[in-house]
C-alpha positions as CSV (number, residue, x, y, z in Angstrom):
1,M,34.2,-14.8,3.4
2,G,33.0,-11.6,5.1
3,I,32.1,-8.3,3.6
4,D,35.2,-6.3,2.6
5,L,35.5,-3.0,4.5
6,I,38.9,-2.3,3.1
7,T,40.3,-3.3,-0.3
8,V,43.9,-2.2,-1.3
9,K,44.9,-2.9,-4.9
10,G,48.5,-2.6,-6.1
11,I,49.6,0.5,-4.2
12,R,53.1,1.8,-4.4
13,F,54.5,4.5,-2.1
14,C,58.0,5.9,-1.5
15,Y,59.4,8.9,0.4
16,Y,61.2,11.0,-2.2
17,H,64.4,11.3,-0.1
18,L,64.7,7.6,0.5
19,E,65.4,4.5,-1.6
20,W,62.9,2.5,0.5
21,V,59.6,1.8,-1.2
22,L,56.3,0.0,-0.5
23,K,55.6,-1.8,-3.7
24,N,52.7,-3.8,-5.2
25,I,50.7,-4.0,-1.9
26,S,47.3,-5.6,-2.2
27,L,45.2,-6.7,0.8
28,S,41.7,-6.7,2.3
29,L,39.9,-6.4,5.6
30,S,36.5,-7.9,6.2
31,K,33.8,-7.4,8.9
32,G,34.6,-9.5,12.0
33,E,38.3,-9.8,11.3
34,I,41.4,-8.9,13.3
35,V,44.3,-8.7,10.9
36,S,47.8,-8.0,12.4
37,I,50.6,-6.6,10.4
38,I,54.0,-7.8,11.6
39,G,57.6,-7.4,10.4
40,P,60.9,-5.9,11.4
41,N,61.6,-2.2,12.0
42,G,61.6,-0.2,8.8
43,S,59.6,-2.7,6.8
44,G,56.8,-0.1,6.2
45,K,54.1,-1.2,8.6
46,S,53.2,2.3,10.0
47,T,53.4,3.8,6.5
48,L,51.0,1.2,5.2
49,L,48.5,2.0,8.0
50,K,48.8,5.7,7.2
51,L,48.0,5.0,3.5
52,I,44.9,3.0,4.4
53,A,43.9,5.8,6.9
54,G,44.2,8.4,4.1
55,I,46.9,10.3,5.9
56,V,49.3,10.0,2.9
57,K,48.5,9.1,-0.7
58,P,50.0,6.3,-2.7
59,Q,51.8,7.1,-6.0
60,T,50.0,4.3,-7.8
61,G,47.2,1.9,-6.9
62,T,43.8,2.4,-5.2
63,I,42.4,2.1,-1.7
64,Y,38.7,1.4,-1.3
65,I,36.7,1.9,1.9
66,N,33.3,0.1,1.7
67,K,34.0,-0.2,-2.1
68,Q,34.4,3.6,-2.4
69,P,37.7,5.1,-3.5
70,I,39.2,6.7,-0.4
71,H,40.1,9.9,-2.2
72,S,36.4,10.5,-2.9
73,I,35.5,10.4,0.8
74,T,35.5,13.6,2.8
75,R,37.6,13.6,6.0
76,R,34.4,13.9,8.2
77,N,32.7,11.1,6.4
78,L,35.8,8.9,6.6
79,A,36.0,9.6,10.4
80,L,32.4,8.2,10.7
81,V,33.6,4.8,9.4
82,L,37.3,4.6,10.1
83,G,39.1,5.2,13.4
84,Y,42.9,5.5,13.3
85,L,45.2,5.4,16.3
86,P,48.8,6.4,15.4
87,Q,51.9,5.1,17.1
88,N,52.9,8.5,18.5
89,T,50.4,11.1,19.6
90,E,51.3,14.4,21.2
91,S,49.0,17.3,22.3
92,D,49.7,20.9,23.2
93,F,46.5,20.9,25.3
94,D,46.3,19.2,28.6
95,Y,42.7,18.0,28.4
96,S,41.1,15.6,30.9
97,A,40.5,12.0,29.8
98,K,36.8,12.5,29.3
99,E,37.4,15.6,27.2
100,V,39.8,13.7,25.0
101,V,37.4,10.9,24.6
102,G,34.6,13.4,23.9
103,L,36.7,14.7,20.9
104,G,36.1,11.4,19.3
105,R,32.4,12.3,18.9
106,F,33.3,15.3,16.6
107,P,32.2,13.5,13.3
108,H,28.7,13.0,14.8
109,L,28.1,16.5,16.2
110,K,25.5,18.7,14.7
111,G,24.5,22.3,15.2
112,I,26.7,24.3,17.4
113,G,28.8,21.3,18.4
114,F,27.9,20.5,22.0
115,L,27.8,16.9,23.1
116,S,24.3,15.5,23.5
117,R,23.1,13.1,26.2
118,N,23.7,10.2,23.8
119,D,27.3,11.5,23.1
120,H,28.0,11.6,26.9
121,E,26.7,8.1,27.2
122,V,29.0,6.9,24.4
123,V,32.0,8.6,26.1
124,T,31.2,6.8,29.4
125,R,30.9,3.5,27.6
126,C,34.2,3.9,26.0
127,L,35.9,4.9,29.2
128,E,34.5,1.8,30.8
129,A,35.5,-0.4,27.9
130,T,39.1,0.7,28.2
131,D,39.1,0.5,32.0
132,I,39.8,4.2,32.6
133,L,36.4,5.5,33.9
134,H,38.2,6.2,37.2
135,L,40.6,8.4,35.3
136,R,37.9,10.5,33.6
137,D,38.8,13.8,35.4
138,R,42.6,13.4,35.3
139,T,44.5,15.5,32.7
140,L,46.8,13.8,30.2
141,S,49.9,15.2,31.8
142,T,49.1,13.3,35.0
143,L,48.7,9.9,33.3
144,S,51.3,7.2,32.6
145,G,52.1,6.2,29.1
146,G,49.9,3.2,29.2
147,E,47.0,5.2,30.7
148,K,47.3,7.8,27.9
149,K,47.3,5.0,25.3
150,R,44.0,3.7,26.7
151,V,42.5,7.3,26.7
152,L,43.4,7.6,23.1
153,L,42.0,4.2,22.2
154,A,38.7,5.2,24.0
155,S,38.7,8.4,21.9
156,V,38.9,6.3,18.7
157,L,36.2,4.0,19.9
158,A,34.0,7.0,20.6
159,Q,33.8,7.6,16.9
160,E,31.8,4.4,16.7
161,P,33.6,3.4,13.5
162,E,33.2,0.3,11.4
163,I,37.0,0.0,10.9
164,L,39.8,0.3,13.5
165,L,43.4,0.9,12.4
166,L,45.8,0.7,15.4
167,D,49.5,1.3,15.3
168,E,51.4,-0.4,18.2
169,P,48.4,0.1,20.5
170,T,49.7,-2.1,23.4
171,A,53.3,-0.9,23.3
172,S,53.0,1.0,26.7
173,L,50.7,-1.5,28.4
174,D,51.4,-4.1,31.0
175,I,50.5,-7.7,30.3
176,H,47.2,-7.4,32.2
177,H,46.0,-4.5,30.0
178,Q,47.4,-6.0,26.9
179,I,45.2,-9.0,27.4
180,R,42.2,-6.8,28.3
181,F,42.8,-4.7,25.2
182,Y,43.0,-7.6,22.8
183,S,40.0,-9.2,24.4
184,L,38.1,-6.0,23.8
185,L,39.2,-6.1,20.1
186,R,38.0,-9.6,19.8
187,R,34.6,-8.6,21.2
188,L,34.4,-5.7,18.8
189,A,35.2,-8.0,15.9
190,T,32.4,-10.4,16.9
191,E,30.1,-7.3,16.8
192,G,31.2,-6.8,13.1
193,L,34.1,-4.3,13.2
194,G,37.0,-4.9,11.0
195,I,40.3,-4.3,12.9
196,M,43.8,-3.9,11.5
197,V,46.7,-3.8,14.0
198,V,50.4,-3.0,13.5
199,T,52.4,-4.8,16.2
200,H,55.8,-6.2,17.1
201,D,54.3,-8.6,19.6
202,I,54.0,-11.7,17.4
203,N,52.7,-13.9,20.2
204,L,49.7,-11.6,21.1
205,A,49.0,-11.3,17.4
206,S,49.0,-15.1,17.0
207,V,46.7,-15.6,19.9
208,F,44.1,-13.0,19.0
209,S,44.3,-12.4,15.2
210,S,42.2,-13.9,12.4
211,R,45.1,-13.4,10.0
212,L,48.6,-12.2,9.9
213,L,50.3,-10.2,7.2
214,V,54.1,-10.2,7.2
215,L,55.8,-7.1,5.7
216,N,59.5,-7.0,5.0
217,K,61.4,-4.4,3.1
218,G,58.3,-2.8,1.8
219,R,56.7,-6.0,0.5
220,I,54.2,-8.5,1.7
221,I,56.0,-11.8,1.9
222,M,53.3,-13.9,3.6
223,E,49.7,-13.7,4.6
224,G,47.3,-16.1,6.2
225,T,46.3,-17.6,9.6
226,P,48.9,-17.7,12.4
227,Q,49.3,-21.4,11.8
228,K,50.2,-20.7,8.1
229,V,52.4,-17.8,8.7
230,I,54.3,-18.5,11.9
231,K,56.7,-21.2,10.7
232,E,60.4,-21.4,11.3
233,D,61.5,-20.8,7.7
234,V,59.2,-17.7,7.3
235,M,60.1,-16.2,10.7
236,R,63.9,-16.8,10.2
237,S,63.8,-15.3,6.8
238,V,62.4,-12.1,8.3
239,Y,63.9,-11.9,11.8
240,G,67.0,-14.0,11.6
241,N,68.0,-17.5,12.9
242,S,68.0,-16.8,16.6
243,L,64.5,-17.9,17.3
244,C,62.4,-21.0,17.6
245,I,58.7,-21.8,17.1
246,T,56.6,-23.7,19.6
247,K,52.9,-24.1,20.4
248,H,50.6,-22.6,23.0
249,P,50.0,-25.0,25.8
250,Q,46.2,-24.6,25.4
251,G,46.0,-25.3,21.6
252,E,47.6,-25.3,18.2
253,I,48.5,-21.6,18.3
254,P,52.1,-21.0,17.2
255,L,54.4,-18.9,19.4
256,V,57.9,-17.4,18.8
257,F,60.7,-17.4,21.4
258,P,64.4,-16.5,21.3
259,A,66.6,-19.6,20.7
260,R,69.1,-20.4,23.4
261,E,72.6,-19.9,22.3
């Protein structure tokens, strides 16, 4: 068992104008893990990630980051250890790619706030890691949705956090960049990062994740390895009967496909 970077104990959260509620959520994330949160629309996946990122506060329960209650950590200090990439990101400013990635260095800046030589080297590394170095001088308005997503990921990586929280990070990417992205996550995990991903792509999650967490109607209904979680009875109870489970041709990794009528 690895060192817990995140511990969530019995949190409850609801939006006051809705009956929907996240209830009795407990989980953990350790160094070197990739944990994917899957489940149908409206199950609470993005809200759970916002709670863990400290964007919203639970009504009950506690969230610990490195064994410290999250409410006791300043936003700047939290940004030094936790990088959060939301599902939707809009900006009123048309910065270049390298400027956006440079913003990720903000928690590390001292004095009058200019990027140091080391900061610029980190920015270049993150541009290279996300395969967008050639886009460094392009402004956001000139980029495709997938290119913007990789710029924003590079900005989060530039924080050099211990923890990554990513909400639908590959939604706008083609299959080539989806694979490159998850391969990058796997490398970062081997270097000791803890990574939590919200995704609708069950098969990518199965191939690349250490564990899966299935959320449905605000509750965790199953948690464990892909082999434990991706079973016909579990998947059909969450997504309906029109699917079937098979195995990856290169191993025992379970995959989900639509059932033929």
